[in-house]
A tleap script that builds the chain and sets N, CA, C and O, in Angstrom:
source leaprc.protein.ff14SB
mol = sequence {
  NMET GLY GLY ILE GLY LYS ILE MET ILE PHE
  ILE GLY SER LEU PHE ILE ILE PHE GLY LEU
  LEU PHE LEU LEU PHE GLU LYS ILE HIE LEU
  PRO ARG MET PRO PHE ASP ILE TYR ILE LYS
  LYS ASP ASN PHE GLN LEU PHE PHE PRO ILE
  GLY THR SER LEU ILE ILE SER LEU ILE LEU
  THR ILE ILE LEU ASN ILE LEU ILE ILE ILE
  PHE LYS CLYS
}
set mol.1.N position { 95.022 46.657 123.672 }
set mol.1.CA position { 96.284 46.893 123.318 }
set mol.1.C position { 95.940 46.701 121.600 }
set mol.1.O position { 96.586 47.227 120.694 }
set mol.2.N position { 94.859 45.887 121.460 }
set mol.2.CA position { 94.578 45.417 119.969 }
set mol.2.C position { 94.274 46.405 119.384 }
set mol.2.O position { 94.123 46.216 118.177 }
set mol.3.N position { 94.069 47.681 119.818 }
set mol.3.CA position { 94.049 48.641 119.329 }
set mol.3.C position { 95.155 49.545 118.240 }
set mol.3.O position { 95.179 49.830 117.042 }
set mol.4.N position { 96.005 49.783 119.436 }
set mol.4.CA position { 97.227 50.154 119.096 }
set mol.4.C position { 97.959 49.160 117.857 }
set mol.4.O position { 98.517 49.773 116.947 }
set mol.5.N position { 97.962 47.944 117.821 }
set mol.5.CA position { 98.418 46.916 116.926 }
set mol.5.C position { 97.794 47.462 115.244 }
set mol.5.O position { 98.375 47.902 114.252 }
set mol.6.N position { 96.308 47.156 115.568 }
set mol.6.CA position { 95.678 47.828 114.301 }
set mol.6.C position { 96.126 49.000 113.976 }
set mol.6.O position { 96.386 49.035 112.773 }
set mol.7.N position { 96.420 50.399 114.750 }
set mol.7.CA position { 96.383 51.364 114.259 }
set mol.7.C position { 98.273 51.191 113.971 }
set mol.7.O position { 98.703 52.181 113.378 }
set mol.8.N position { 99.194 50.302 114.245 }
set mol.8.CA position { 100.515 50.735 114.027 }
set mol.8.C position { 100.052 49.635 112.263 }
set mol.8.O position { 100.442 50.180 111.231 }
set mol.9.N position { 99.648 48.895 112.171 }
set mol.9.CA position { 99.644 48.306 110.723 }
set mol.9.C position { 98.695 49.191 109.919 }
set mol.9.O position { 98.690 48.826 108.743 }
set mol.10.N position { 97.997 50.090 110.121 }
set mol.10.CA position { 97.628 50.651 109.488 }
set mol.10.C position { 98.813 51.977 108.724 }
set mol.10.O position { 99.164 52.085 107.549 }
set mol.11.N position { 99.155 52.755 109.825 }
set mol.11.CA position { 100.282 53.475 109.754 }
set mol.11.C position { 101.546 53.057 108.576 }
set mol.11.O position { 102.192 53.857 107.899 }
set mol.12.N position { 101.657 51.557 108.580 }
set mol.12.CA position { 102.658 50.694 108.113 }
set mol.12.C position { 102.066 50.652 106.667 }
set mol.12.O position { 102.728 50.609 105.630 }
set mol.13.N position { 100.779 50.672 106.773 }
set mol.13.CA position { 100.134 50.394 105.221 }
set mol.13.C position { 100.447 51.547 104.766 }
set mol.13.O position { 100.642 51.687 103.558 }
set mol.14.N position { 100.532 52.383 105.463 }
set mol.14.CA position { 100.257 54.034 104.389 }
set mol.14.C position { 101.410 54.333 103.959 }
set mol.14.O position { 101.542 54.760 102.812 }
set mol.15.N position { 102.536 54.158 104.848 }
set mol.15.CA position { 104.219 54.152 104.398 }
set mol.15.C position { 104.806 53.764 103.372 }
set mol.15.O position { 105.755 54.158 102.695 }
set mol.16.N position { 103.758 52.527 103.349 }
set mol.16.CA position { 103.838 51.602 101.787 }
set mol.16.C position { 103.598 52.064 100.493 }
set mol.16.O position { 104.231 51.823 99.465 }
set mol.17.N position { 102.502 52.832 100.683 }
set mol.17.CA position { 101.044 52.958 99.864 }
set mol.17.C position { 101.857 54.543 99.516 }
set mol.17.O position { 101.990 54.861 98.335 }
set mol.18.N position { 102.343 55.424 100.564 }
set mol.18.CA position { 103.400 56.416 99.825 }
set mol.18.C position { 104.867 56.318 99.280 }
set mol.18.O position { 105.657 57.064 98.703 }
set mol.19.N position { 104.849 55.354 99.629 }
set mol.19.CA position { 106.423 54.447 98.901 }
set mol.19.C position { 106.169 54.338 97.554 }
set mol.19.O position { 106.984 54.763 96.735 }
set mol.20.N position { 105.233 53.869 97.259 }
set mol.20.CA position { 104.984 53.480 96.080 }
set mol.20.C position { 104.335 54.320 95.015 }
set mol.20.O position { 104.223 54.141 93.802 }
set mol.21.N position { 103.863 55.479 95.971 }
set mol.21.CA position { 103.263 56.491 95.147 }
set mol.21.C position { 104.762 57.457 94.635 }
set mol.21.O position { 104.848 58.070 93.570 }
set mol.22.N position { 105.910 57.373 95.772 }
set mol.22.CA position { 106.841 58.588 95.286 }
set mol.22.C position { 107.565 57.461 94.079 }
set mol.22.O position { 107.741 57.891 92.939 }
set mol.23.N position { 107.828 56.498 94.308 }
set mol.23.CA position { 108.188 55.411 93.209 }
set mol.23.C position { 107.676 55.875 91.555 }
set mol.23.O position { 108.311 56.026 90.511 }
set mol.24.N position { 106.472 55.983 91.844 }
set mol.24.CA position { 105.590 56.231 90.788 }
set mol.24.C position { 105.410 57.410 89.594 }
set mol.24.O position { 105.081 57.413 88.408 }
set mol.25.N position { 105.800 58.367 90.554 }
set mol.25.CA position { 105.430 60.117 90.674 }
set mol.25.C position { 106.933 60.578 89.898 }
set mol.25.O position { 106.936 61.484 89.066 }
set mol.26.N position { 108.364 59.738 90.332 }
set mol.26.CA position { 109.569 59.853 90.266 }
set mol.26.C position { 109.459 59.798 88.772 }
set mol.26.O position { 110.163 60.664 88.253 }
set mol.27.N position { 108.647 58.885 87.715 }
set mol.27.CA position { 108.889 58.528 86.791 }
set mol.27.C position { 107.804 60.076 85.793 }
set mol.27.O position { 108.109 60.571 84.708 }
set mol.28.N position { 106.878 60.356 86.469 }
set mol.28.CA position { 105.556 60.868 85.878 }
set mol.28.C position { 106.267 62.539 86.286 }
set mol.28.O position { 106.602 62.879 87.420 }
set mol.29.N position { 106.350 63.250 85.253 }
set mol.29.CA position { 107.192 64.206 85.638 }
set mol.29.C position { 105.689 65.666 85.720 }
set mol.29.O position { 105.397 66.277 84.692 }
set mol.30.N position { 105.012 65.939 86.987 }
set mol.30.CA position { 104.065 66.684 87.146 }
set mol.30.C position { 103.775 68.178 86.448 }
set mol.30.O position { 104.396 69.088 86.999 }
set mol.31.N position { 103.432 68.339 85.992 }
set mol.31.CA position { 103.322 70.061 85.545 }
set mol.31.C position { 103.474 71.096 86.618 }
set mol.31.O position { 103.262 70.751 87.780 }
set mol.32.N position { 103.800 72.255 86.364 }
set mol.32.CA position { 103.864 73.512 87.522 }
set mol.32.C position { 102.757 73.638 87.724 }
set mol.32.O position { 102.128 73.535 86.670 }
set mol.33.N position { 102.086 73.834 88.641 }
set mol.33.CA position { 100.604 74.553 88.895 }
set mol.33.C position { 101.057 76.047 89.067 }
set mol.33.O position { 102.186 76.386 89.420 }
set mol.34.N position { 100.058 76.860 88.779 }
set mol.34.CA position { 100.137 78.241 88.536 }
set mol.34.C position { 100.569 78.847 90.203 }
set mol.34.O position { 101.383 79.770 90.197 }
set mol.35.N position { 100.197 78.497 91.224 }
set mol.35.CA position { 101.097 78.905 92.323 }
set mol.35.C position { 102.412 78.256 92.777 }
set mol.35.O position { 102.827 78.552 93.898 }
set mol.36.N position { 103.116 77.387 92.003 }
set mol.36.CA position { 104.040 76.956 92.128 }
set mol.36.C position { 105.550 78.318 92.305 }
set mol.36.O position { 105.794 79.060 91.353 }
set mol.37.N position { 106.201 78.387 93.358 }
set mol.37.CA position { 107.148 79.388 93.086 }
set mol.37.C position { 108.179 78.412 92.773 }
set mol.37.O position { 108.374 77.342 93.349 }
set mol.38.N position { 109.015 79.062 91.489 }
set mol.38.CA position { 110.102 78.575 90.905 }
set mol.38.C position { 110.979 79.788 90.758 }
set mol.38.O position { 110.661 80.582 89.873 }
set mol.39.N position { 112.370 80.129 91.728 }
set mol.39.CA position { 113.410 80.854 91.222 }
set mol.39.C position { 114.479 80.201 91.138 }
set mol.39.O position { 114.850 79.446 92.037 }
set mol.40.N position { 115.168 80.407 89.985 }
set mol.40.CA position { 116.245 80.239 89.364 }
set mol.40.C position { 117.384 81.497 89.390 }
set mol.40.O position { 117.079 82.581 88.892 }
set mol.41.N position { 118.711 81.280 89.999 }
set mol.41.CA position { 119.693 82.436 90.041 }
set mol.41.C position { 121.189 81.512 89.394 }
set mol.41.O position { 121.188 80.374 88.923 }
set mol.42.N position { 122.324 82.406 89.562 }
set mol.42.CA position { 123.263 81.314 88.980 }
set mol.42.C position { 123.523 80.261 89.752 }
set mol.42.O position { 123.457 79.136 89.257 }
set mol.43.N position { 123.829 80.424 90.960 }
set mol.43.CA position { 124.427 79.320 91.788 }
set mol.43.C position { 122.969 79.076 92.509 }
set mol.43.O position { 123.352 78.817 93.650 }
set mol.44.N position { 121.584 79.001 92.548 }
set mol.44.CA position { 121.073 78.908 93.310 }
set mol.44.C position { 119.556 78.724 92.792 }
set mol.44.O position { 119.187 79.703 92.144 }
set mol.45.N position { 118.733 77.862 92.900 }
set mol.45.CA position { 117.351 77.226 92.439 }
set mol.45.C position { 116.625 76.812 93.562 }
set mol.45.O position { 117.103 76.021 94.375 }
set mol.46.N position { 115.359 77.351 93.677 }
set mol.46.CA position { 114.156 76.935 94.883 }
set mol.46.C position { 113.111 76.445 93.767 }
set mol.46.O position { 113.082 76.813 92.592 }
set mol.47.N position { 112.469 75.754 94.250 }
set mol.47.CA position { 111.203 75.334 93.794 }
set mol.47.C position { 110.271 74.846 95.277 }
set mol.47.O position { 110.488 74.018 96.162 }
set mol.48.N position { 109.341 75.664 95.051 }
set mol.48.CA position { 108.426 75.599 96.677 }
set mol.48.C position { 106.722 75.284 95.877 }
set mol.48.O position { 105.893 76.123 95.522 }
set mol.49.N position { 106.664 73.987 95.805 }
set mol.49.CA position { 104.841 73.635 94.988 }
set mol.49.C position { 104.223 74.271 96.208 }
set mol.49.O position { 104.424 73.781 97.319 }
set mol.50.N position { 103.537 75.259 96.054 }
set mol.50.CA position { 102.194 75.337 96.854 }
set mol.50.C position { 100.853 74.892 96.034 }
set mol.50.O position { 99.888 74.487 96.682 }
set mol.51.N position { 100.805 74.950 94.943 }
set mol.51.CA position { 99.792 74.510 94.224 }
set mol.51.C position { 99.687 73.588 94.162 }
set mol.51.O position { 98.483 73.399 94.335 }
set mol.52.N position { 100.344 72.323 93.951 }
set mol.52.CA position { 100.555 71.458 93.949 }
set mol.52.C position { 100.362 70.839 95.335 }
set mol.52.O position { 99.688 69.809 95.336 }
set mol.53.N position { 100.754 71.202 96.336 }
set mol.53.CA position { 100.504 70.901 97.741 }
set mol.53.C position { 99.328 70.847 98.388 }
set mol.53.O position { 98.825 70.065 99.194 }
set mol.54.N position { 98.822 72.373 97.586 }
set mol.54.CA position { 97.219 72.174 98.176 }
set mol.54.C position { 96.161 71.572 97.114 }
set mol.54.O position { 94.964 71.847 97.200 }
set mol.55.N position { 96.617 70.839 96.236 }
set mol.55.CA position { 95.787 69.760 95.646 }
set mol.55.C position { 95.835 68.731 96.016 }
set mol.55.O position { 94.864 68.001 96.214 }
set mol.56.N position { 97.055 68.448 96.196 }
set mol.56.CA position { 97.506 67.031 96.828 }
set mol.56.C position { 96.610 66.863 98.504 }
set mol.56.O position { 96.024 65.890 98.977 }
set mol.57.N position { 96.785 67.968 98.946 }
set mol.57.CA position { 96.038 68.178 100.405 }
set mol.57.C position { 94.316 67.873 100.478 }
set mol.57.O position { 93.597 67.230 101.244 }
set mol.58.N position { 94.074 68.752 99.173 }
set mol.58.CA position { 92.594 68.527 98.833 }
set mol.58.C position { 92.389 67.342 98.330 }
set mol.58.O position { 91.229 67.065 98.634 }
set mol.59.N position { 92.825 66.521 97.762 }
set mol.59.CA position { 92.461 65.301 97.696 }
set mol.59.C position { 92.635 64.124 98.505 }
set mol.59.O position { 91.967 63.092 98.445 }
set mol.60.N position { 93.819 64.442 99.438 }
set mol.60.CA position { 93.669 63.415 100.506 }
set mol.60.C position { 92.792 63.726 101.680 }
set mol.60.O position { 92.489 62.893 102.534 }
set mol.61.N position { 92.396 64.998 101.670 }
set mol.61.CA position { 91.453 65.251 102.633 }
set mol.61.C position { 89.632 64.694 102.588 }
set mol.61.O position { 88.829 64.353 103.456 }
set mol.62.N position { 89.577 64.854 100.924 }
set mol.62.CA position { 88.352 64.495 100.705 }
set mol.62.C position { 88.336 62.645 100.651 }
set mol.62.O position { 87.244 62.093 100.784 }
set mol.63.N position { 89.314 61.984 100.497 }
set mol.63.CA position { 89.569 60.525 100.656 }
set mol.63.C position { 89.738 60.200 101.838 }
set mol.63.O position { 89.117 59.170 102.100 }
set mol.64.N position { 90.431 60.707 102.875 }
set mol.64.CA position { 90.309 60.590 104.227 }
set mol.64.C position { 89.099 60.692 104.786 }
set mol.64.O position { 88.832 59.861 105.654 }
set mol.65.N position { 88.073 61.727 104.433 }
set mol.65.CA position { 87.083 61.853 105.103 }
set mol.65.C position { 85.501 60.701 104.633 }
set mol.65.O position { 84.468 60.529 105.279 }
set mol.66.N position { 85.939 60.094 103.243 }
set mol.66.CA position { 85.283 59.176 102.680 }
set mol.66.C position { 85.182 58.014 103.349 }
set mol.66.O position { 84.171 57.318 103.447 }
set mol.67.N position { 86.840 57.703 104.063 }
set mol.67.CA position { 87.250 56.669 104.579 }
set mol.67.C position { 86.863 56.734 106.188 }
set mol.67.O position { 86.730 55.819 107.000 }
set mol.68.N position { 86.761 57.876 106.306 }
set mol.68.CA position { 86.225 57.440 108.144 }
set mol.68.C position { 84.564 57.731 108.220 }
set mol.68.O position { 83.935 57.772 109.277 }
set mol.69.N position { 84.105 57.885 107.146 }
set mol.69.CA position { 82.626 58.004 106.895 }
set mol.69.C position { 82.222 56.314 106.735 }
set mol.69.O position { 81.277 55.805 107.337 }
set mol.70.N position { 83.107 55.595 105.834 }
set mol.70.CA position { 82.448 54.274 105.448 }
set mol.70.C position { 82.838 53.683 106.710 }
set mol.70.O position { 81.846 53.086 107.128 }
set mol.71.N position { 83.891 53.549 107.595 }
set mol.71.CA position { 84.584 52.730 108.667 }
set mol.71.C position { 83.663 53.361 109.971 }
set mol.71.O position { 83.684 52.640 110.968 }
set mol.72.N position { 82.930 54.508 110.072 }
set mol.72.CA position { 82.525 54.883 111.002 }
set mol.72.C position { 81.164 53.856 111.290 }
set mol.72.O position { 80.837 53.509 112.425 }
set mol.73.N position { 80.543 53.500 110.214 }
set mol.73.CA position { 79.087 52.660 110.317 }
set mol.73.C position { 79.291 51.710 110.923 }
set mol.73.O position { 78.380 50.913 111.146 }
savepdb mol mol.pdb
quit
């Protein structure tokens, strides 16, 4: 049962970190990447950040793989 507690603490820590990152990124306006979709019409506005999502996914994948290698030993 101790393993479940550690997992819940880890997930809670991730929520806190992501919450702080959202507060930080709210003040920093990231530029639009080349593959971001932005459509603006009369009463309609759509922004779909595909390029930004790919870069964030790549960075998080690298970080998580490094953490898995470190904690596996």
